[in-house]
Structures are given as structure tokens and as C-alpha cells.
N, C-alpha and C positions, 0 to 999 in steps of 0.2 A: 484616496489610498488605492494602491495597486491591488488586484485580486490576490487571494490566497495562493492560487496556482502560480502566478507570476512571482510572488515573493518566495514561495517554496522553490521554484526553479532556480532562482538566483542563490538562495541559501544552500540548496543542495549542491550546486556547482562549487560554491566556496568550501563546503565540507569535503567534497571530492578532492579538491586541490590540496586541502590541509592534510588529509589522510593518505593521499597517494594511491597508486594503482593496486597495491597488494594487501589492502586492509580487509579484515573479515566483514561479513554482513550477516543478517538473520536468514538470508536466502541460502538454503543449503547448497553447498558446492560453489557458491559465487563469491568472488572477491569484489572489491569496489570497482575494478576495471570491468568485470563481467556485468555488474549492475548498470554501469554506464553504457556499455554496448547495448544492453536490453533497452535502455531509455532511448538511445539513438535509433535502434532498429524499429521500435514502436512508432516513432514519428516519421521516419523516412522510408521504412521498408515494411509496410503493413503485410505484404505477402509472406515475409519471413516471420513476422510476429504471430502469425496463425499457428506456428509450430508449437506454441505454448498450449493451445487448445486441442490441436489435432496431432496425435502421436505420429501419424504417417508422414507428417511434414517436418518432424524434428530434425532429421538429418539435413534437410534443406536449410532449415533455420540455423543449424550449426555452421554450415558453410558460409552463409551470409554474415553471421557473427564473426567468423574468422577474418573475412574480408574487411568488415568495419574496423576490427581491432588493429589492423595493420596501419591504419591512419594515425595511430598514436594516442596515448592518454590525454596529453595536454590539449591537442587539437580537438578531441571529441568533447572534453569538458567545455571548451569555448563554444563549440557548435551547439552543445545542449543549452548553454547559458543564453546564447543569441536567440533561441526559440525556433519554432517551426518555420520551415520555408514557405514562400508565398503560396505554393500550390498544395501544401499539406492540408488535410481536413482539419487539423488542429489549429490552423491559422484562421479558420472561419470565425466570425464574430460570436462570442458566447460559448464556443465549443471548448476551449481551453479551460474556462472557469469550471465547467461541470465535469469534463472528462479528466482533468489533470489534478484537481485540488486534492482528492484523496490519494490518487496514484503517486504524486510527488511527495505528499506528507508521509505516507506509509513507507515509501522507499527511503526517505530521509531518516526516518526512525530505524529502518533496517540497518543503516550505516551507524547512526549514533548509538543505538542500544547494543550493538555488537562490540563496542569498544570498552576496555577495562575502566576507563575514566568517565563513563556515561553519567551525565547529570540531566534530570528531566527538564524538558523545555517548558517555557511559559507560553500559553496560548491565550489571546485576548477573548473577552466574552463574545465579540462579534465573530471571531474565527470559530470558537466552540459552537456557536449557534449554527453556523453554516455547516460545519462538520457533522453536527447532530442531524441536521436536515438531510444531508447526503447519506448518513448512516441509516437512518430510518427508511430511506428509499431502497438501499442496497442490501441491508441486512437480511432481508427475506431471501435474496438470491444466494448470498455468500454463506448463509447458515442453513441452507435448505436441506442438508443431510441430517440435521438433527431429528431424532425420532420422537421428540417430546416438545412440549411448549417452552417458549423462551420469552421472558420479559426483561427488557433492558432498562437500567436506571442510571441517570447521571445528574449533574446539577442543572442540566438543561431540561429534564423532565423524565417521564416514564413512558415506554412504548412497548407494545406487544409485538415482538417479532414473529412469533408463531404460536398459535393456540393449541391446546392439548389437554387431556385429562390430567397428566402429570406435567408439572411445569417447574422450571428453574428460573430464578431471577439472577441476572448478572449485573453487577454494579461496579462502577468505576469512573474515572475521568473519560471524557469523550474519545480522546485519542487511544486510550487503552481499550475501550470497547470496539473501536474500529480495528485496531490490530488483532484483537481476539477473533473478530468476524472474518478477517482477512488471513487467518491461519497462523498468526504469530502468537500462539497461546502462551508459550513459556516466557515470552518477553512482556506480556500484558499483565498489569496489576489489576486483578479482578477479584471481587468478593462474590461468593455464591450463597444463594438462599434456596433451600429445598431439601428433599430427602437425599440421603447419601447415594442411593442407587441412581437417582435421576441426575444428580450432579456428576457422577462418574460417566454417565452416557454423554453429557455435554462435553466433559473434558476429552473424551475419546473420539468424538465425532470429527470427521474431516470437514473443515471449513475453508473457505477461499475458493479460488478458481479450480 
């Protein structure tokens, strides 16, 4: 079976085609076309992709995005579906599996959950196990702004994201925990356990990049 990253790449490309360039996403201010440009820039223009992390480079990143967008929606969808070019770091063996599995899954959910006819997707046990593995590794980074302890629970197990005297348990499907950690809180179906003040801290904390 193809890796989750490869399957999500293909599925995401099909969703982009079905929705077209002007559909909403969970990424504030981004249409489906903008999301596609981000995916292309990430794989082909890492110099511009740094604009997400470094505010001083945001104007440069915007210029590169404008250049990419001129190539057209359909052409970019096909380019994305075809995968990274030979000399892209994402083409190295094993890199796509670990670098793109959550990236593509989250961005696919960004598209799907922003639509009025959204229906939750089915994830196999194997995919959930792999997403849980990645989540337990990255959760500490993406939820680092939390000022209290966090315990995550899913059908894949229980994991302490962060220790603390005051602690909140977040529980849900693995994909919802991933989305919550990556800053898509309003779209994630999460149950909370803990005192009200602590739960409010978790809800208001800034998660993600």
C-alpha cells in the first residue's frame, strides 16, 4: 500500500479539482487556490516558504506566491499531484512519508471541513496509528504555548503532551487531536476534562506554527 502521504497527495489533488479555485478553507484568508499555491511553494520554493515563519520575509513570499499563481489552477493541481521534482528534498527516500503525512492530511481537512456539506472521513487503523505516532512527536512543539499540562486521549492510547500541576485532558479521534494541535480548534471535535479555568486556558492558547 502507498504511504499515507502519497495517498493524501492524490486525494487532496482530486478534492482541489472538485472544489475549484475559489472554495473556502480553514486557513484564514485563504481560498483553495491560495492553499494550493502554498503547497507548491513549500515543495519548490523553500526560500519563499520561510515567509510563514519569518515576518520579515512575508513580502518576498507574497511575490513568489503571485508568480506561482500565474501558472494557473489546473496546471498547479497536476504539478502537485505529480509530486516533488527530482532535486527537491521532499523527493529523498523516506522524507515525504514523515514530512508530508500530517501536512497533507491537515490541509485536506482544511478544505473538506470548510465546506457546507462536510462529512467526516474514515481513517484505517493503520493510518490512525501512524498519525498518532506523528502527533505524539509533534504535539509538544505545536502546543508549546500552553501554560498548563495536557494529556491527549484517543482510541490509539493516552499520551502526556506536557506536564504541569494543573492539567487538562483532551480527547477525540486522532485527526481531531491533530487539527486541535495545529491550530484548527474550532473545527476539531474535542472533549475536555479538567477544571473550567484550565480548560479555558487550553481553548485560548495559540497552537500551531
